[in-house]
C-alpha positions as CSV (number, residue, x, y, z in Angstrom):
1,M,7.1,-27.3,34.7
2,S,10.9,-27.7,34.9
3,R,13.5,-25.5,33.2
4,T,14.8,-28.6,31.4
5,A,11.3,-29.4,29.9
6,I,11.0,-25.8,28.7
7,L,14.4,-25.8,27.1
8,I,13.8,-29.1,25.3
9,G,10.6,-27.8,23.9
10,L,12.2,-24.6,22.8
11,L,15.1,-26.3,21.2
12,V,12.8,-28.7,19.2
13,L,10.8,-25.7,18.0
14,A,14.0,-23.7,17.1
15,A,15.5,-26.5,15.2
16,G,12.6,-26.8,12.8
17,A,10.8,-23.4,12.7
18,C,13.3,-20.6,12.5
19,G,14.7,-18.8,9.5
20,D,14.2,-15.8,7.3
21,D,11.6,-17.5,5.1
22,G,8.5,-15.8,6.5
23,G,6.6,-16.9,9.5
24,S,3.5,-16.3,11.5
25,V,2.0,-14.4,14.4
26,D,-1.5,-14.3,15.6
27,I,-3.1,-12.9,18.7
28,D,-4.5,-15.3,21.3
29,A,-8.1,-14.6,22.2
30,G,-8.2,-12.2,25.1
31,T,-4.4,-11.5,25.2
32,D,-1.8,-9.7,23.3
33,A,0.4,-12.8,23.1
34,P,1.7,-13.5,19.6
35,R,1.2,-17.0,18.4
36,I,3.1,-18.8,15.7
37,D,0.3,-20.1,13.5
38,A,-0.9,-17.1,11.4
39,P,1.0,-14.9,8.8
40,I,3.2,-12.0,9.9
41,D,2.9,-8.8,8.0
42,A,5.3,-9.3,5.1
43,A,6.7,-5.8,5.4
44,I,7.7,-6.5,9.0
45,D,9.2,-9.9,8.3
46,A,11.3,-8.9,5.2
47,P,15.0,-9.4,6.0
48,G,16.3,-6.3,7.7
49,A,12.9,-4.6,7.9
50,R,12.5,-5.2,11.7
51,R,13.7,-2.6,14.1
52,C,16.0,-5.2,15.6
53,G,17.4,-6.2,12.2
54,A,17.6,-9.8,10.9
55,T,19.4,-11.2,13.9
56,G,18.5,-8.9,16.9
57,T,21.0,-7.1,19.0
58,G,22.1,-6.9,22.7
59,T,24.8,-6.3,25.2
60,V,26.0,-8.4,28.2
61,N,28.2,-6.8,30.8
62,G,30.1,-8.8,33.4
63,T,31.3,-12.3,33.7
64,V,30.1,-15.5,35.4
65,M,32.8,-17.9,36.6
66,G,35.2,-16.3,34.2
67,A,32.9,-16.7,31.2
68,A,31.8,-13.6,29.2
69,I,29.1,-13.5,26.6
70,T,30.8,-11.1,24.2
71,P,30.8,-10.0,21.5
72,V,27.0,-10.3,21.2
73,M,26.3,-11.4,17.6
74,R,22.5,-12.0,17.9
75,A,19.5,-11.9,20.2
76,Y,16.3,-13.9,19.4
77,Q,13.1,-15.0,21.0
78,V,11.6,-18.5,20.6
79,T,8.2,-19.6,21.9
80,T,6.9,-23.1,22.3
81,P,3.1,-22.9,22.9
82,G,2.2,-24.4,26.2
83,Q,5.8,-24.6,27.3
84,G,7.4,-21.2,27.5
85,T,9.5,-18.5,25.8
86,A,13.3,-18.0,25.7
87,I,15.1,-14.8,24.8
88,V,18.6,-15.9,23.9
89,I,21.5,-13.5,23.7
90,D,24.4,-15.2,21.9
91,E,28.0,-14.6,21.0
92,T,28.1,-16.7,17.9
93,G,25.9,-17.9,15.0
94,A,22.9,-16.6,13.2
95,G,19.2,-17.5,12.9
96,C,17.0,-19.0,15.6
97,T,18.9,-22.0,16.8
98,P,21.5,-22.3,19.7
99,A,25.1,-22.0,18.7
100,T,27.2,-25.2,19.0
101,T,30.1,-23.3,20.5
102,G,30.7,-20.4,22.9
103,E,28.4,-19.0,25.6
104,H,24.8,-17.7,25.5
105,L,22.4,-16.3,28.0
106,A,18.8,-17.7,27.9
107,L,16.2,-15.7,29.7
108,L,13.3,-18.1,30.3
109,L,9.7,-17.1,30.7
110,C,6.5,-19.1,31.1
111,A,4.7,-17.1,28.4
112,V,5.3,-14.6,25.6
113,P,6.7,-11.5,27.2
114,T,4.7,-8.3,27.7
115,V,5.8,-4.9,28.7
116,R,6.5,-5.2,32.5
117,T,9.3,-6.1,34.9
118,Y,9.8,-9.8,35.7
119,P,11.5,-11.0,38.8
120,V,14.5,-13.3,38.0
121,V,14.5,-16.3,40.3
122,G,16.6,-19.4,40.9
123,E,15.9,-22.8,39.4
124,Q,14.0,-24.1,42.4
125,A,11.6,-21.2,42.4
126,F,11.1,-21.1,38.6
127,A,7.8,-23.0,37.7
128,C,5.0,-22.3,35.3
129,P,2.6,-20.7,35.4
130,S,4.1,-17.6,36.9
131,T,5.4,-14.2,36.0
132,N,8.9,-15.1,37.1
133,S,11.9,-15.5,34.8
134,F,15.1,-17.6,35.0
135,G,18.5,-16.7,33.6
136,L,20.6,-19.6,32.4
137,V,24.2,-19.2,31.0
138,E,24.9,-22.1,28.7
139,Q,28.0,-23.0,26.7
140,N,29.2,-25.3,23.9
141,G,25.8,-26.2,22.4
142,G,23.6,-26.1,25.5
143,S,25.6,-27.3,28.5
144,D,24.3,-25.6,31.7
145,F,27.1,-23.4,33.0
146,A,25.5,-21.0,35.5
147,E,21.9,-20.6,36.9
148,S,20.4,-17.3,38.2
149,T,19.9,-16.6,41.9
150,G,17.9,-13.4,41.5
151,G,17.5,-10.1,39.7
152,T,15.1,-8.5,37.3
153,M,14.3,-8.4,33.6
154,S,12.3,-5.5,32.2
155,V,10.6,-5.6,28.9
156,A,10.2,-2.1,27.5
157,D,8.7,-2.8,24.0
158,V,7.1,-5.7,22.1
159,S,6.4,-4.6,18.6
160,G,7.4,-4.9,14.9
161,G,8.6,-8.5,15.4
162,C,11.1,-7.5,18.1
163,T,11.1,-7.6,21.9
164,A,13.4,-5.1,23.7
165,G,14.4,-4.7,27.3
166,T,17.1,-4.7,30.0
167,F,18.2,-7.2,32.6
168,T,20.2,-7.4,35.9
169,I,20.8,-11.1,36.8
170,N,22.6,-12.3,39.9
171,Y,24.7,-15.5,39.9
172,M,25.9,-16.3,43.4
173,N,28.5,-13.5,43.9
174,E,28.5,-12.3,40.3
175,Q,26.1,-10.3,38.1
176,L,25.3,-9.8,34.5
177,T,23.6,-6.7,33.2
178,G,22.6,-5.7,29.7
179,T,20.1,-5.1,27.0
180,F,18.3,-7.0,24.3
181,D,16.3,-6.1,21.2
182,A,15.5,-9.7,20.2
183,Y,14.3,-10.9,16.8
184,V,11.0,-12.8,17.4
185,C,11.4,-16.1,15.5
186,P,8.5,-17.2,13.3
């Protein structure tokens, strides 16, 4: 499946499904992968009750082609069943939809993340199903700006409605490093 198809599916879900009005999570049979079709514990989903807060947090160090993703204002995770998951680290906006201005980093995965280290690959090598990830810098509402060429993304914790980890992503002769504690969108 192409990166574009995953992004389109994620953006459609994000446009209609995110907010602070409750949500859902379930466990797929035989996996620890959260789903979006069963209630989340109300105590976890209350605004500000999650470890990562109501918008998530993160850091991005470095620049790509002169663009910096700073200051980070939010980090969130959106999943489209059967399409993939994106962890987005954004310098503007709130909620679970892409900002219409500025830059953001989208870490794309084929499935809901689990605690592990994922290789970051280039666009041509990113295909689902796999355990690879892909790092895409976008700007001004979703225009592709820079595509990863390598690196790693390590997920350290998936709990309490948040996904936390670190990344080192290569872009030709440049590199972004940082952290995320992403709010898992309902």
